[in-house]
C-alpha positions, 0 to 999 in steps of 0.5 A: 500500500505504501509503495503504491501511494508513493508511486501515485505522487509521481504519476498523478497529474502535476498541479499548477500553482495558485499563489504568486511568485513575483520576480524582484530585482535586487533593489526592490522596495516597498512603501513603508506606509501600508494601507489597511486592507481589512479591519476588525469589523470585517475579519474579526480579532486575531487574524492568522492566515491570508492567501492571495491567488494568481487572480489577486483574489484575497482570502482571510479566515475570520476566526471570530465569526467562523467564516472565510472572507473573500475579496475578488480582484481590486474589491474594497469589500468582501465579495463572498463569504463561506461558512458552515462547520468551521471553528476558529480557523487559523489558515487556508490555501486555495488551489489553481482550480478554486478549491479552498482548503481551510483549517478546522482543527481547533475543535474538529481536528480536520482540514475541510475542503470547499470545492469551487462554487460549492456552498458546503465542505467535506473533510480533506484531512484529519489531524490533531489540533489546528494547522497554523499554516497550510500548503499544497505542493505541485504534486497535490500534497497537502501540508499542515503545520501542527504548532502544538504538536511540533511537527509538519504532516502531509497527505496526498489529495489524490487518494482517499486514504487517511494516511498522512506522514510526518515530513518535519519534526518528531512531535517532540519539542527540540532544537536539533536538525530533526526536531521543531518547536512550535512550527508556524508558516510553511512553504514548499518549492517546486523541487519539493523542498519544505521551508518551516518557520520554526517559531520558538527556535527562532529559525527557518528550517529547510527540509530537502525533499524526502528528508527528515533532517533539516538545515537552518537557513542563515539570515546573516546579520538579521536575527529572527525572533519567533518567525511565523510566516515564510514565502519564496519569490520567483528566484527562490529568495525568502520573505519572512514574517519576523513576528517577535520584531514586528517586521517583514524580512526579505532576501536577495542576491545581497543577503537579508534586509528588513523590507517593511515595518522596520522600526518597532512593533506598533499600530501605526500604518508603518508598524505591525503588531505581532504579524503572522503571515504574508502573501504576494499579489501578482504585482508584488505587493505584500499582504500581511495578517497583522494579528496584534492589531486585528487587521490586514495590511497591504504594502505596495511595491514602489521600486523594482529596477534591474540591470542598473535601472530603477522603475517606479511602481506607484500604481501598479497595473501590470503584474510582475513576472510570476512562476509557472511550472511544467513537469520536467523529465527529472521529476517524472523519471524519478518514478522509475526506482519505485516502479522497479520496487513495485516489480518485486512487490510480491504478495506474501503468504500468511504466517499466522493461523486462521482456523474456521469454527462452527457457530457454536465452537467452544473451548475448555473453561480451564486453561493449561499453564504452558509457562510461568514467571520462571520462564517468561518473567513478569508481565508478558505482553505479546505472543505469536503462534505461526502456521507450524505452531511454533510459539513466540513470546515477548518477555517484557521484563527480560528484554528477550523473545523466546521460541518453542516448537509445538509441544516443546518445553525447552526454547529452541531460540532466544532473541536478545540484545539491544531490546528494551521492554519489547511489548509485541512481535510479528513473525513473517512466513519466512521466519523473520521476527519483527520486534517492538523496540520502541520503549527506549530505542524508538524503533522496530527491529528485524531479526532475520531467521537464523541471525543473532543480531537485529537491524532497525527497519522502522523508526517510531515515536514510542513502544508498539503495543501491536505489530502486524505485517500485511500480505503486501509486506507493509508493517503496522505499529500501534502507537499507544502513547500517540493514539494512532497506528502507523505503517511503512513498506518493508520493501523500502529502505526509508524509515519514513512511515505514514499514519494508517489510523488515528489523528495523533490526538486522543478522541472517540469519534470515527477517525480518532483513537484513545490508547490503541493496542492490538491490531490486525490487518485482513487480506483485503487490507482492512485494519482492526484496532483494539481501541483500548481507552474507548472500550471498542474495536474499530474497523478501518476499511481499506481506503476509508477515512473513518472507522466503523465500531464493530464491538464495544462502546458505540456498537449496540447489540454487540458486547460491552468491552473494558480496555480491549487489548488484542484482536484477531480474526478466524477463517470466517472473518469473525472477531476474537477479542481479549477483553482485558478489563473484564478478564475474559476472552470474547468471540463473535459468530453468526449468532453474535458475540459471546464469552469464551473463557474467563467468563466470571469476569473476576480476576484471579489465578485459577485455571478458569480465570485470567488477570489482565489478559493482553494478546491471543493467538490460535494454533492450527488446531484452533486452540487459544494461546493467551498472555495472562499478563498479571499472572505472569503466565502463558495460558492455553485453552483447548478447543472442544468440538461441538457441531450442534447449535443447540442440545435441545429442541427450540422451535422458532414461533411466529407472533401468531402461534397457538396450541390446541388446549385439549391435550392428548395423553401420551403416557399414563401411569402404566408406563410413566409411573406415578408422580411423573416429573421428568420428561425429555424430547431429543432432537430426533423426537425420541421421548424419555420419561424418568419413572420414579415409581420403577426407578427407570428411564422409559423410552419411546422412539418417534411415532411409537405409542408403546415404550421401545426401551426401558433402562434401569440401573442404580437409580433412586427416585430420578427427578429429571433427565437430559439427552444430548444430541449424541444420544447420551442420557444424563439422569438425576440420582441425587436424592439417595446417591448424591450424583448424576448418572450417565447412560452412554448412547445405546448402553444400558449401563450407567456410570456416575459423572457428577457429584451433587449435594442432593436431588436435581430437579432440573438437569441441562447439558449446554453446547460446551458439554457442561452439565448443570444440576438444579440442587433443589434442597441446597438452593443452588445450581451447580455445574461441571465440564463433562470432558474431564473425569473430575466428579466435583461440581462448582456453584453457578447460581445461589449461595446455598442459603434460601433467600430472595436477593439477586444472588440467592435462590429458594428451592430452584427447579427447572434450568435452561442454558442458552447458546450464549451460556446465560443460565435461566432458573425456575426459582420456585420458592421465590415465584420467579424466573431468574437469569444469570448472565454468563459468568455472573452470580447475580441474577436478573428477574425475568418473570414473576415476583417483583417483575412488573408487566410480566405474569404472576407465578406460583412455584414455577417448575419447568422452564424452556426457551424457544428459538427466539429466546422466549420463555415457556414456564410450567406454572406448577401451583397455578396448574397451567403453562405460560408462554411468552412472545412479542406480545408478552406473557400469556397462558397457553393451557390450564388457564382456569388455574383449577386443578383437574384431569380433563384434557384441558386441565393440569394438576401440578405440572412439572417439566415441559419440553418441545418436540422439533415440530413445536408440540409441547409435552408436559409432565402432569405430575399429580395426574400421573401422565404425560400430556401432549399439546399439539401446535394449532397455528404458527403465522408470521405474516397474519395478525388474524386467524385464517383456519383451514376448513373441510367442505363439510365443516359444521358448527354447533348451532347453539352459541355461548355468550362470550360477552353481554351488554353489561360488558360491551355496551349496547349495539356492538359493531367491531371485533378482532381476534389476533393470532394468539386468540386474544379477543378485542371488542370496542365498547362504543358506549364507554369509548374503551377497548376491551381485551380477553386473553385466550381462555380467560373470562376476565377482560381488561378495559383499555381507556384511550383519550379522545376516542369517540364511538369506535366502530371497528379496530384492527391489530397489526402483526407487531401488536399495534392497535388501529382504532376507528375514531372518525365519528367525532374526530375524523381520523384513524388512531394507532396505539403502539403495542403496550402503550396508551399513546396514540398517533393519527395515521389516517384522516377520514371524513366519517366513521370507518365501519371496517378497518383492515391492514394488508400484507403490504402495510396498507391500511383500508377504511370502509366509509359507509356514509361516503359510499367508498373504501379508502386506503393509505400506505402506512409510514409514508409521511402522509395521513391523506388516503386515496380511493380504493373503491367507490366513487363517493356516490351511492349506486350499484354500478361496478365502480360504485358502492352503497353503504359499504361496511365490512372489508377484507384484503387477501394475500394478493391485495384483492379487496372484498367489500360487504356492499350492504345496501346493494345486498352484495359482496364486491370483489375489487382486484388489486389496482382496479376501481371497478368491482365484480359481484361475487355473492348476492345481487348481480352475482351468479351464486345461489345465495340471497343476501340482505344487507351484508355487513361483515366478510372474512376468508378462510385459508382456502379463500372461501367466503364467510359473510355476516348476512345481517338482515337475514340474521345469519352467517353464510359460508362458501365451500367447494360445493357453494354457499350455505347457512352455517349459524343463525339459520332459523331466523332472527331472535335472542335464543342461543341459536339465533342472531339479531342483526349481526354486524361482524365476525372473526375466527379464533385459531381453532376455527370457532366463530365469534359474532357481534350480535348487534341488536342483542347487544352481545358477542356470541361464540359458535364452537366448531363441531366437525371438520372431517375429510381433510388430511389435517384439522388445521395446517401447521408446519411440522418442520418449523 
């Protein structure tokens, strides 16, 4: 990258100059009395910079007002002003094409570019602090004089790379040939020599092109005091602003002399007060920023005689000869050497390991100590493992590098001599070792393979806390103390480096760093930086100016970091980070970030702990090597193989998911025994039950109704069990034997694998092969890793004493561990569900006691999570099963909370598990049975129910009254049932919305402000409620899920008798009194709808409607309308305004409708119609239309309806009808639905 950048300096177009280079004679003089070109009223206070271009346009930064003032040729007042985003600008430079570069470093650490005739700017260079002077040379290099940082930097404007290099000064105050002290003005001649006004060293320094050693320009008898400005004329003579003496100095063939303000500093027209910079116009007149007097002074050239003659120039009108620049052969041919260098510029192979891991790869929680302080000394920082698995370790305290072959304990090589506290190193593919030697020696050394001495390859300002060599042989050094990453090509003999990241000053924005440490460069030349002080990982994409935060602070939904020190990538490009302040290693994968080792976050010296880990490296096997800095050791964590993403069935459910509330008895006491507690369903749907009565494990393969296998051993009253994807069975044997036993796959012999305090009411094996036991009577959860032979366990939750604090448990039962190793516990005695984040002993309450907005629990037992991380709970002493989802918690089965033995009841349920299809198995303990609840519906796109019916489906003719007038008020219109069978009904009398959860007889009344006479409502898939509010307010309101705050989403001229949202997020409103249906695409920035059907006049033509009410939109965006007064159902195809009658008047079907008011479709697209004035519900099927309920005429009996208004299905196919003139809602239960392959369509593969 570095060589390519250098080459571009020579092959890009060479720029013309935009500034004036007048040619002066030896006796040139200027009028000692200046005119004031601009004063404080125009340019503000303390003007620093000035620039005059070849058209004699004058540019001055107005620091006080954060703008640039511009005077066109000969104008007395500014003709233009640019501003926006500037803050106290010191300097500026204008190119020959009119682009203006302005210092914006005081507060914003950058230089901004205002393109010609543009009224806005873009960043051109990021730097640390203000540029007291700016310059652009003929090769389009931008230079910035950093007064406060004691150096001059430059970057090419021909590339977007944010890589600048230091071209003068070291960043440290000094008066040597390589150092500067408060550099101010700068100038670059056509030979690329750099001149610097070295202010506090009272000198002018010249740096020959490409050199870091400057030479001091002798000014003869003239002594400088704090020079601040420097320019050259056509012949290369210097003109200097001698600020400390308040004068302008010029040179010529006879040496240096004072040419303006030669008396003493002051404010008269012949004096200057702390002048700062100067610029020539094309006539040779001098413009000076007179900082101390808050003005711009102009000194006119008056004499300029050559060859013994004298010419007067009192009113100059003809420009003096000025320099132009044409490319010369010498400069262009200077690219030849670089081209030769590029010819040998090969792409290197990788010297480090890039193992590929599965999404759920795990490492042993206990590390092996390879070397301790005896071998590696104190505070080892850097290590490197090459592709041969040779290990290199930086011994910080011993000033050496030691090298071991794979598995070796005796070093094969020691690198030492001349090193001082090396932090890190990098080994290339040929075995060369690059070592940080910057702490005292300010360099990076190369130790070639088999060489016993190192050579310096890079000069740095301080220690490199990270080193990396990319595939193009560029070396990178992370300069912790200077908040930047620098780089240089190893193919170049030059020690000059450029900045790859950071601006040389600390910061937390996208282009700054704060104490960077570890670095990594991928094969696409993207740079990753462990930005330690900002607690984040930054990614600088190749050729980008700004970085992206990919982990830590500023990257939500990743992981919290404290002082990260190391970063590496695996073969899939996922990040692995030493999270130093959290004493752990974290990694990413397709499922996000997770902790890998040291997950307690507690510093320590145990084998599962770390104490300020610094760097990490993989060997070719994927094992992890870590410098455990404050433990003075090198730790190795072995990778453990696990190809499974989960060890248990975790189906992913959609927002609209329900189960049949009447269960099937899968196993009764004859097979499961009495007081059945533990049930498990493996990933291949084999069912396992712990039979406490016979002390056996009973096994059913998928599809079996009778047990296929019975395992017996030395079990005693087993409570719970768990089966891994490999088929190994882990069974509680703690009540009498204080252990957990294992039946290996296909074995009938058990062995003890973990000692436990007492019975395990919950057992779980996570994806890292760690076994958990919920030790009921000990009020704690314990675990052990199954990949070793140790039987003892460690505590992961609870302190052994019952209690209700965040660190305590009381009689814990069910346990579950997710893919990120967070532990969930059914804290039975505390009536709550606790979650313990990985490595934490302090739990977070997720449901139950003290958790508002969840659900009340009574001694919860079993717990599991679905594929989306939602909780499912066996609420034991409430005799029910609870589920959660995007709409919150709800009861699924046993919702009366009354114990019983009916198919819809439970009696102290224990554990619950999913099979792979989403069916739920429950250990119904005191009914001595295992119940199976079948999945009924699982829709991800519809918020309402669309059951599948057979052609002969029928409903009971006698309905039950779901809600009466005392609840819903008189003359109810609207009803909505969502995908989880929550019923919503607007009460038009009280202006409230009533809701009933599935299976509940108790409603909740939701009051909304400024709601008047709502006729209809609709709930979206996200749980937002849309309510008709057109009667008084002319609008449709949206109430966001779980809030009482509303926004108007549609303005209408009347009540919406029907509302509907289609799958494309269009909201439809049926305006009965306007005889039309309107629609609006939600979230499109307007509330004004468009017409979807009807022309606004009552009529029966195809483009007309008469008092439309109920509406429905299918998945193809076709619109169905209950065209009430036309006694028909109109079908309007998407994009059309003309409808077709598909039922009732004008249709070909054999059904007569009388003022239909409601319309819905089933999953097969068949119509269900509320035939209001016929007091019935009619439906279509393969065989045509028929009456299904209310078929005996109007009335108030259980089998009758009176002017019904609307209807809705629940997920089981039951019909709910708003029986308007009876002021009630009737429920008609589905009776038969035979001759179909399935009762309802559901996904068996999920």
